[in-house]
C-alpha positions in Angstrom: -103.8 47.9 77.1 -102.6 44.5 76.8 -102.6 42.2 79.7 -99.6 40.4 81.2 -100.6 37.3 79.5 -100.7 38.8 76.1 -97.3 40.3 76.7 -95.9 37.0 77.8 -97.4 35.4 74.8 -95.9 37.9 72.5 -92.5 37.6 74.1 -92.8 33.8 73.7 -93.6 34.2 70.0 -90.7 36.5 69.5 -88.4 34.2 71.4 -89.5 31.3 69.2 -89.0 33.3 66.1 -85.6 34.4 67.2 -84.7 30.8 68.1 -85.9 29.5 64.8 -84.0 32.2 63.0 -80.8 31.4 65.0 -81.2 27.7 64.3 -81.7 28.4 60.6 -78.7 30.8 60.6 -76.5 28.2 62.4 -77.6 25.5 60.0 -76.9 27.7 57.0 -73.5 28.7 58.4 -72.7 25.0 59.0 -73.8 24.1 55.5 -71.7 26.9 54.0 -68.7 25.8 56.2 -69.0 22.2 55.1 -69.3 23.3 51.4 -66.2 25.5 51.8 -64.3 22.6 53.4 -65.3 20.3 50.6 -64.0 22.8 48.1 -60.8 23.3 50.0 -60.3 19.5 50.3 -61.0 18.9 46.7 -58.7 21.7 45.7 -56.0 20.3 48.0 -56.5 16.8 46.5 -56.3 18.2 43.0 -53.2 20.2 43.9 -51.5 17.2 45.4 -52.4 15.1 42.3 -50.9 17.9 40.1 -47.7 17.9 42.2 -47.4 14.2 41.9 -47.9 14.3 38.1 -45.4 17.1 37.8 -42.8 15.2 39.9 -43.3 12.1 37.7 -42.7 14.3 34.6 -39.6 15.8 36.2 -38.3 12.3 37.0 -38.9 11.2 33.4 -37.2 14.3 32.0 -34.3 14.0 34.4 -33.6 10.4 33.2 -33.9 11.5 29.6 -31.5 14.5 30.1 -29.2 12.2 32.0 -29.1 9.8 29.0 -28.5 12.8 26.7 -25.6 14.0 28.9 -24.1 10.5 28.9 -24.3 10.5 25.1 -22.6 13.9 24.9 -19.8 12.7 27.1 -19.3 9.6 24.9 -19.2 11.7 21.8 -16.7 14.2 23.3 -14.5 11.3 24.4 -14.5 9.7 21.0 -13.8 13.1 19.4 -10.8 13.6 21.7 -9.5 10.2 20.8 -9.8 11.0 17.1 -8.0 14.3 17.5 -5.2 12.6 19.4 -4.8 9.9 16.7 -4.8 12.6 14.0 -2.1 14.6 15.9 0.1 11.5 16.1 -0.3 10.9 12.4 0.5 14.5 11.6 3.7 14.3 13.7 4.7 11.1 12.1 4.1 12.6 8.6 6.2 15.7 9.5 9.1 13.5 10.7 8.9 11.5 7.5 8.9 14.6 5.3 11.9 16.0 7.3 13.8 12.8 6.6 13.0 13.0 2.9 14.1 16.6 2.8 17.4 15.7 4.5 18.0 12.8 2.1 17.1 15.0 -0.9 19.5 17.7 0.2 22.4 15.3 0.7 23.2 14.5 -3.0 23.9 18.1 -4.0 26.4 18.4 -1.2 28.2 15.3 -2.4 28.2 16.6 -5.9 29.8 19.9 -4.8 32.5 17.9 -2.9 33.2 15.8 -6.0 33.2 18.7 -8.3 37.0 19.7 -8.0 38.0 16.1 -8.5 35.9 15.8 -11.7 37.3 19.1 -12.9 40.9 17.9 -12.2 40.2 14.6 -14.0 38.8 16.5 -17.0 41.7 18.9 -17.0 44.2 15.9 -16.8 42.5 14.2 -19.8 42.5 17.4 -21.8 46.2 18.0 -21.0 47.1 14.5 -22.0 45.2 14.8 -25.2 46.9 18.1 -26.0 50.4 16.7 -25.3 49.7 13.7 -27.5 48.5 16.0 -30.3 51.5 18.2 -30.0 53.9 15.1 -30.0 52.1 13.7 -33.1 52.4 17.0 -34.9 56.1 17.4 -34.0 56.9 13.9 -35.0 55.2 14.3 -38.5 56.8 17.7 -39.3 60.4 17.0 -38.1 61.5 14.8 -41.1 60.1 17.4 -43.5 62.1 20.1 -41.8 65.3 18.0 -41.8 65.1 17.5 -45.6 64.3 21.1 -46.4 66.9 23.8 -46.9 67.6 27.1 -45.2 64.6 28.6 -47.0 62.3 26.1 -45.6 63.8 26.6 -42.2 63.2 30.4 -42.4 59.6 29.8 -43.7 59.1 27.3 -40.9 60.4 29.8 -38.3 58.0 32.4 -39.7 55.1 30.0 -39.5 55.9 28.9 -36.0 54.4 32.0 -34.3 51.2 31.5 -36.2 51.0 27.9 -35.1 51.6 29.0 -31.5 48.8 31.5 -31.7 46.5 28.8 -33.0 47.6 26.5 -30.3 47.0 29.2 -27.7 43.5 29.9 -29.1 42.6 26.2 -29.3 44.5 24.3 -26.6 42.0 21.4 -26.6 41.0 19.3 -29.5 37.5 19.2 -28.1 37.1 22.9 -28.9 36.8 22.0 -32.5 33.7 20.0 -31.7 32.0 22.5 -29.4 28.2 21.9 -29.5 27.5 25.6 -29.1 28.6 27.8 -32.1 30.8 30.7 -31.2 31.1 29.5 -27.6 34.2 31.6 -26.7 32.4 34.8 -27.7 29.3 34.2 -25.7 28.6 35.6 -22.3 27.8 33.5 -19.3 24.1 34.3 -19.5 24.0 33.4 -23.2 25.7 30.1 -22.5 23.2 29.2 -19.7 20.4 29.8 -22.2 21.9 27.2 -24.6 22.4 24.4 -22.0 18.8 23.1 -22.1 19.2 21.6 -25.5 22.5 19.8 -24.9 22.9 16.1 -24.2 25.0 14.7 -21.4 28.1 14.1 -23.5 27.8 17.6 -25.0 27.6 19.0 -21.4 30.8 17.2 -20.5 32.5 18.7 -23.6 31.4 22.2 -22.7 32.4 21.7 -19.0 35.9 20.5 -19.9 36.4 23.5 -22.2 35.0 25.9 -19.7 37.2 24.5 -16.9 40.3 25.0 -19.0 39.5 28.4 -20.6 36.9 30.7 -19.2 36.5 29.1 -15.8 33.2 30.9 -15.1 31.7 29.7 -11.9 28.0 30.2 -12.9 28.5 28.2 -16.1 30.5 25.4 -14.3 27.9 25.1 -11.6 25.0 24.9 -14.1 26.9 22.2 -16.0 27.6 20.2 -12.9 23.9 20.4 -11.9 22.9 19.2 -15.4 25.3 16.3 -15.2 24.3 15.2 -11.7 20.6 15.5 -12.2 
């Protein structure tokens, strides 16, 4: 059996061993804690540095996007101004074309108003020419009839209806000079087809003859259009 001294000595050794182990464990724990704190601190510093760098990037990007936004607003403003100016020019051009159309439509109206007066003037000229021709014919034939006998009077009376028929068929001296052959036998459509090749004076002749004889509105209107064009 061990004595009390040996027991105490063994207890002292065990105590020392436990103490040394506790001290070593505490030192190791402390070292590990310090290392962990260093890691956390360095990580926090790195994270803070990263945040600062990212914030700087965001500030730079924000200013760049702000400049781009300002440029977009400037472009849109100029585009709106261009559209406004273009709209004003379009409205001015429409007004100008409207005035031109109104001025272009005015002459045909005046021509239609003057048409009856022109027809009356042509009819008056034709009637005057017909009367003058009749008077001339009467004045030249009267002496011959006075010198002739009863036989000549009878023959003259027989020939009178023929002369009247000819006068009825050709009341105007201009009909002998019609620029369109067989005019009186042509339809209105055929006459309109022949008007393109006529001169102004020929159109006037045809118009006077038509106004005194056929009086076809389509033909007269086409002739007036040709004369006033």
